[in-house]
N, C-alpha and C positions, 0 to 999 in steps of 0.2 A: 729831191733826195728820197730814195726808197728806204723804208725802215720797217722791219718786222720786230716787234718788241713782245717778248714773252713775259708772263707773269703767272703768280699763283702757286709757285714751287714752295717747298719748305720741308720741315721735319714732320713726320707723321708716324704713328705706331703701326705695326702690322695689322691688317684688317681694316685699316682706315681709308679715307677717301680724300681726294684733292681734285680741284678743277683748274686746269691750266688754261690760260687765254693767250692768243696771239694777235695783236693789234697791227694792222698794216697802214702805213701812210706812204703817200707818193705813188701808189698803184691802186687799181680797182681790182679787187679780188675776183670779181666775176669773170675775168679772163685767165684765171689761173687755177691749176690743180693745186691742192694744199696737202701738206703732210706733217705729221709729228715723227720725229726720230729721237733716238736716245743714245748717249755714249757713256758707258761706265768707265772708271779709271783703268788705263791700260788695255782697253778694248776697242774695237771698231765701232762706227756709228751705225746704228741699226734702224731700219724702218719700223715704225710702231703702228702707224695707221695713215690712210690717205683718204682724201674726199674730193670729189669732182665739183664743179660749180652747181651741178644739178643735184647734188647730194648723195651720189653713189660712193659707197665706202668700201674700204678694204683694210683688213687688220692682220697683223702678225699673229701666228698661232699662239704665241705666248701671252697674248692679251685678250684673246677673244673670250667674250662674256664677262669681262671685267672692265674694259675701257670703252668709251663711246666717243667718237669724233663727230663734231657738228660745226656748222659755220653759218654766219649770217652775212650775206654778201652785201646787204644794204649798209650794214654797220662796219663792214671791212674787218670782220673779226672771226677767228676760228677758236673752237674750244676743244679741250680733251678732258672729259670726265673720267676720273680713274677711281675705281673702288676695289675693295678686296686687295689692297696693296701688300706687297711681299717684300722682304728685304732685297730680293733679286731685282726689283724695280728701281732700286737706287741708281740714279744716273742724272746726267745733265740732259734735259729735254730741249730739243731744237724745233722750231717750226721752219718750213720750207715752203716757198711759193714758186711754182714751176709755170712759166708762161705757155699756154696752150698753143701749139702750132710753131713754136720757136724754141731755140735751144739756149734759153738762159733761165736763170732762176736766182732766187734770193733766199738768204738764211737769216734767221734771228741770231741773237747772241747767246740764247740759252737760258734756262731756269733749272736750279738745282732741285732735284727731289731726293729726299733722304728718308728711307723707311727703316726705322729702328725703334726698339723698345728701350 
């Protein structure tokens, strides 16, 4: 059974930092493009950042310079280091694993990030 489990969310003050993790079981992440997405209440799910197995990254404009995506294929884990957090970053953050060369993917259950003073 494939599972993606996010962790690391929580309540943080504006300007603070958090590191999210996404651990995969049941698949080998080396064959997947990975990504972080987020969804605020009443809004659509937006792309935050993606990373290929070789480490090529792509970021949404609203997080460039503040967030860093990384992965460890051997450990089957992906990270999102978030800094200079703003209230607008408040959302549920999801990880996604997209099988390269195929049309299927997996989602995690999400982790809540709340930025508030």
